[in-house]
C-alpha positions in Angstrom: -17.4 -43.3 -29.4 -15.6 -40.8 -31.7 -18.1 -37.9 -31.1 -18.0 -38.6 -27.4 -14.2 -38.3 -27.5 -14.6 -34.8 -29.1 -17.0 -33.9 -26.4 -14.6 -34.9 -23.7 -11.7 -33.0 -25.2 -13.9 -29.9 -25.6 -14.8 -30.2 -22.0 -11.1 -30.6 -21.0 -10.3 -27.5 -23.1 -13.2 -25.6 -21.4 -12.0 -26.6 -18.0 -8.5 -25.3 -18.8 -10.0 -21.9 -19.8 -11.8 -21.8 -16.5 -8.6 -22.7 -14.5 -10.4 -25.9 -13.4 -7.3 -28.2 -13.2 -9.2 -30.8 -11.2 -12.0 -31.0 -13.8 -9.6 -31.2 -16.7 -7.5 -33.8 -15.0 -10.6 -36.0 -14.4 -11.1 -36.2 -18.1 -7.8 -37.9 -18.7 -6.5 -41.4 -17.8 -4.6 -41.5 -14.4 -1.7 -42.8 -16.6 -2.0 -40.2 -19.4 1.2 -39.2 -21.2 1.3 -35.8 -22.9 4.2 -34.7 -25.1 4.6 -30.9 -25.4 6.7 -30.8 -28.6 7.1 -27.0 -28.6 8.8 -27.2 -25.2 10.4 -30.5 -25.6 8.9 -32.1 -22.5 6.7 -35.2 -21.7 4.5 -35.4 -18.6 3.0 -38.7 -17.3 0.0 -39.1 -15.1 -2.9 -36.8 -14.1 -0.8 -35.0 -11.4 2.0 -34.0 -13.9 -0.7 -33.1 -16.4 -2.2 -30.7 -13.9 1.3 -29.2 -13.2 1.8 -28.7 -16.9 -1.5 -26.7 -17.0 -0.4 -24.7 -13.9 2.7 -23.6 -15.7 0.6 -21.8 -18.3 -1.5 -20.0 -15.6 1.7 -18.9 -13.9 2.8 -17.3 -17.2 -0.6 -15.8 -18.1 -3.2 -15.6 -15.4 -5.8 -14.8 -18.1 -5.0 -17.5 -20.5 -7.9 -19.1 -22.4 -8.4 -21.3 -25.4 -10.5 -19.9 -28.2 -11.5 -20.6 -31.8 -11.3 -24.4 -31.3 -12.2 -26.9 -34.0 -12.2 -30.6 -33.6 -11.9 -33.6 -35.8 -12.9 -37.1 -34.7 -10.7 -39.8 -36.2 -11.7 -43.1 -34.5 -9.8 -43.4 -31.3 -8.1 -40.1 -31.9 -9.2 -36.4 -31.8 -7.4 -33.6 -33.5 -7.9 -30.2 -32.1 -6.7 -26.8 -33.5 -7.2 -23.6 -31.4 -5.5 -20.4 -30.2 -4.3 -19.9 -26.6 -4.6 -16.1 -25.9 -3.7 -14.1 -22.9 -1.3 -11.6 -21.4 2.1 -12.6 -20.0 1.9 -11.3 -16.5 4.1 -13.9 -15.1 7.6 -15.4 -15.9 8.0 -17.9 -18.8 11.1 -19.9 -17.8 14.0 -17.4 -17.8 11.8 -14.6 -19.4 10.2 -12.1 -17.0 6.7 -10.9 -17.5 6.4 -8.6 -20.5 2.8 -7.5 -20.0 2.2 -8.2 -23.7 -0.8 -10.0 -25.2 -0.2 -13.1 -27.1 -2.1 -15.4 -29.5 -0.5 -18.8 -29.9 -1.7 -21.3 -32.5 -1.9 -24.8 -31.2 -2.7 -28.2 -32.6 -3.2 -31.2 -30.4 -3.7 -34.9 -31.2 -5.3 -37.0 -28.5 -5.8 -40.8 -28.3 -8.7 -42.1 -26.2 -9.2 -45.6 -24.6 -12.4 -47.5 -25.0 -13.7 -46.0 -21.8 -13.5 -42.5 -23.3 -10.5 -41.4 -21.3 -7.5 -39.5 -23.0 -4.4 -41.8 -22.6 -1.9 -40.1 -24.9 -1.6 -36.5 -26.2 0.6 -34.5 -28.3 0.7 -30.7 -28.2 2.3 -28.7 -31.1 2.9 -24.9 -30.8 5.3 -22.2 -32.0 7.3 -21.3 -29.0 9.6 -19.1 -31.1 6.7 -17.1 -32.4 5.4 -16.8 -28.8 8.6 -15.4 -27.5 8.7 -13.0 -30.5 5.2 -11.8 -29.7 6.1 -11.3 -26.0 9.1 -9.1 -27.0 11.8 -11.6 -25.7 13.2 -12.2 -29.2 13.5 -10.0 -32.2 11.4 -10.9 -35.2 13.2 -12.4 -38.1 12.3 -9.3 -40.2 13.9 -7.0 -37.5 17.0 -9.2 -37.3 17.7 -8.8 -41.0 17.4 -5.0 -41.2 
């Protein structure tokens, strides 16, 4: 089942890159819980999971996931990838900058015996993203 779980997560990530929210949401449990540690939020259920994805599209209409690698670990799958795109929409209080970004992401997903993702944890560097987008000065620039 471990390799099937990798295939499912890869399909979910591919659906995200195609802006196929419905397709991605079908691969998770209706009761899925996802914690976005970088933003300090938790979403529950397939509908909120879809809304979580929509927020990324609103910030960067061309966002896609690239350079993904996956590790099967029993009922868990660990994924490492980059989210790349251009900030052509707002990100919370930050207006569109028009800048490109490359955000390193790590996710850990737990799957149930039927092969549906039931719990996810998303880790990314929000401070680094805001710096790339020009909304915050880099640490090097702040010390000079």
